[in-house]
KOLDO-213769 format. One record per atom (N, C-alpha, C, O): x, y, z; residue in three letters. Coordinates in steps of 0.001 Angstrom, whole numbers, plus 500000, padded with zeros to 6 digits. Example, Ala and Ser with C-alpha at 12.3 -4.5 7.8 and 13.67 -1.06 7.14 Angstrom:
2
513190494310507800ALA512300495500507800ALA513200496700507800ALA514236496681508465ALA512850497750507080SER513670498940507140SER512900500030507870SER513409501138508039SER
//
This chain:
84
734311254990671994MET734573254154673545MET733566255763674016MET734349256452674670MET732780256184673944GLY732814257989674533GLY731475257654674849GLY730888258457675575GLY730759256487674409MET729125256400674463MET729272255518675831MET728351255584676644MET730421254682676111ASN730868253794677378ASN731026254759678937ASN732128255212679249ASN730063254933679625PRO731068255954680774PRO731672255769681564PRO731982256669682345PRO732253254058681741ALA733190253696682582ALA734747253717682076ALA735716253227682655ALA734704254581680547VAL736083254793679986VAL736063256804679577VAL735646257475678632VAL736874257165681110ASP736544258734679929ASP737758259093679664ASP738079260262679877ASP738693258169679144ASN739666258395678455ASN740607257467677844ASN740968256700678736ASN741487257015676136PHE741724256539676170PHE743112256376674771PHE743347257436674190PHE743433255889674590THR744297256368673372THR744197255043672269THR744373253896672681THR743992255241671284ALA743404254869670204ALA744767254269669102ALA745883254789669135ALA744546253545668521ILE746085252613668330ILE745738252807665872ILE744811252789665062ILE747389252967665913ILE747186254442664559ILE747166252325663284ILE748057251481663378ILE745882252195662346ASN746026251049661997ASN746164251152660276ASN745261251507659518ASN747640250714659864PRO747899251835658467PRO746800251009658010PRO746383249945658467PRO746230252016656571PRO747567252501655835PRO746555253913656675PRO746777255085656371PRO745469253521657728GLN745717255287658631GLN746639256101658845GLN747635255501659250GLN746832257520658742SER747747258522659337SER746961259107660654SER747532259765661524SER745945258862660667THR745055259915662560THR744266259155662484THR743740258986661384THR743860258400663579ILE742612258282664885ILE742358259094665006ILE743138259943664575ILE741322259494665552LEU740706260213666860LEU740128259661667760LEU739260258841667462LEU740345259863668779ALA739740258124670706ALA739357260081671258ALA740031261105671367ALA737430259562671531ILE736710260265672495ILE736038259766673412ILE735098258978673304ILE736475260188674309GLY736277259583676136GLY734613260175676143GLY734089260817675233GLY733977259761677430THR732392260418677978THR732507261690678634THR733255261701679611THR731827262976678260THR731724263662679111THR731540263372680858THR730565262924681462THR732537263702681242GLN732007264072682950GLN732136265934682729GLN732398266844681943GLN731567265445684612LYS731629266677685206LYS732383267185686652LYS732507266773687805LYS732797268333685840VAL734609269016686937VAL733766270010687587VAL732780270653687228VAL734545269928688788ALA734171271536689823ALA735531272534689080ALA736727272323689281ALA734991273556688260VAL736204274747688019VAL736050275610688788VAL734991275563689414VAL737011276769689091PRO736780277347689476PRO736585278776688349PRO736885278954687168PRO735786279814689640VAL734998280613688662VAL735828282479689245VAL736602282545690200VAL735537283345688668GLU735590284623689820GLU733838284979689242GLU733478284975688065GLU733089285226690282ASN731809286202689990ASN731879287646690270ASN732815288238690808ASN730501288257689733GLU731202289319689657GLU730959290249690757GLU731086291468690644GLU730604289636691836ASP731207290494692878ASP732871290834693279ASP733398291946693272ASP733373289800693552GLY735078289579693401GLY735309288392694124GLY736494288102694288GLY734546287716694545THR734491286615695234THR735061285399694035THR734856285631692844THR735883283924694523THR735982283319693843THR734788282557694519THR734166282929695514THR734503280910693458GLY733701279581694076GLY733819278896692821GLY733783279650691849GLY733922277936692629PHE733039276620691726PHE731744276547690738PHE730520276614690626PHE732465276438690382GLU730394275422689186GLU731148274265688045GLU732223274023687496GLU729929273847688135TRP729722272286688098TRP730177272638686177TRP729637273534685528TRP731245271692685622ASP731729271742684165ASP731547270306683395ASP732168269340683837ASP730657270149682185GLU730829269912681678GLU732173268680680762GLU731655268691679645GLU733211267912680636GLN733980268040679728GLN734387266793679564GLN733919265874680236GLN735559266578678402LEU735295265780677708LEU736648265559677251LEU737122266615676833LEU737969263951677120LYS738624264304676821LYS739127263766675769LYS739016262542675718LYS739618264253674954VAL740076263571673193VAL741745263511673342VAL742481264206674043VAL742036262516672502THR743400261751672317THR743334262069670493THR742475261720669683THR744672262904670282GLY744332261994668579GLY746647261669668333GLY747721262177668656GLY746039260456667535SER747614259473667846SER747129260455666222SER745992260519665754SER748291261059665701PHE749259260845664578PHE750509260189664246PHE751443259816664956PHE750204260115662390ASP751346259191661772ASP752145259766661921ASP751931260815661313ASP754094259835662915HIS754503260908662126HIS755508260946661520HIS756510261615661775HIS755267260001660391LYS755833259567658710LYS754850260408657889LYS755457261058657038LYS753584260593657874VAL752606261783657235VAL752670262870657847VAL753156263875657328VAL752237262841658927VAL751144264394659622VAL752329264501660669VAL752535263818661672VAL753053265570660137ASP753946266149661435ASP752903266657663043ASP751838267213663311ASP754039266036663725GLY753724266564665405GLY752212267791665011GLY750981267755665019GLY753384268819664686ALA752483270684664861ALA751626270900664273ALA750972271918664498ALA751299270055663316ILE749932270536662506ILE749233269467663147ILE748229270103663468ILE749071268558663479GLY748499267212664092GLY747430268311665585GLY746256268517665890GLY748808268694666062ALA748826269165667656ALA747073271232667420ALA746114271519668136ALA747627271924666151GLU747045272502665225GLU745261271648664746GLU744125272104664613GLU745701270643664656TRP744523270352664135TRP743715270079665297TRP742624270647665315TRP743970269431666145LEU743646269594668163LEU742523270975668109LEU741342271258667906LEU744106271678668519LYS743135272133668776LYS742399273513668068LYS742431274500668804LYS741731273713666716GLU740966273850665566GLU739808273139665682GLU738661273550665505GLU740298271676666095PHE738849270904667061PHE737853271238668065PHE736632271223668220PHE739130271605668798LYS738600272238670115LYS738077273071670099LYS737225273023670987LYS738021274493669229LYS737147275350668938LYS736154274748668142LYS736485275205667048LYS735620274367668022VAL734890273994666548VAL733925272906667906VAL733147272403667095VAL733457272215669391LEU733583271768669515LEU733275272813670362LEU732080272639670602LEU733829274290671256GLU733234274392672693GLU732063276164671448GLU731276277028671835GLU732623275838670078ASN730877276838669417ASN730970275879668111ASN731753275986667167ASN730055275006668298PRO729688274218667400PRO728702275095666252PRO728257274355665375PRO728342276399666144LEU727520277673665355LEU728812277928664216LEU728875278028662990LEU729501277959665017GLN731113277787663677GLN731725277176662642GLN732718277357661938GLN730295275914662820LEU730763275240661913LEU729802276110660317LEU730424276305659273LEU728968276329660399LEU727922277030659204LEU728439278850659206LEU727983279992659275LEU729378278274659110LEU730126280406658977LEU730896279969658298LEU731754280692657791LEU
//
């Protein structure tokens, strides 16, 4: 649903026999604080998206699911890691 600009985030529902499902929203421009080289602070526009993982806790422990989402975030931030 991330291709629809009206949907910034959502929660996907697991359908048996699935154990995990990933919901990816659309990108949004967000003002984030930055510190400039001269020590002053300001804001920059950053494109962000929201990702939600739903896990069947009978199959996948929530802590393991959270670790997977953490690694997924790293890959999204640096896709060249997939080549290494």
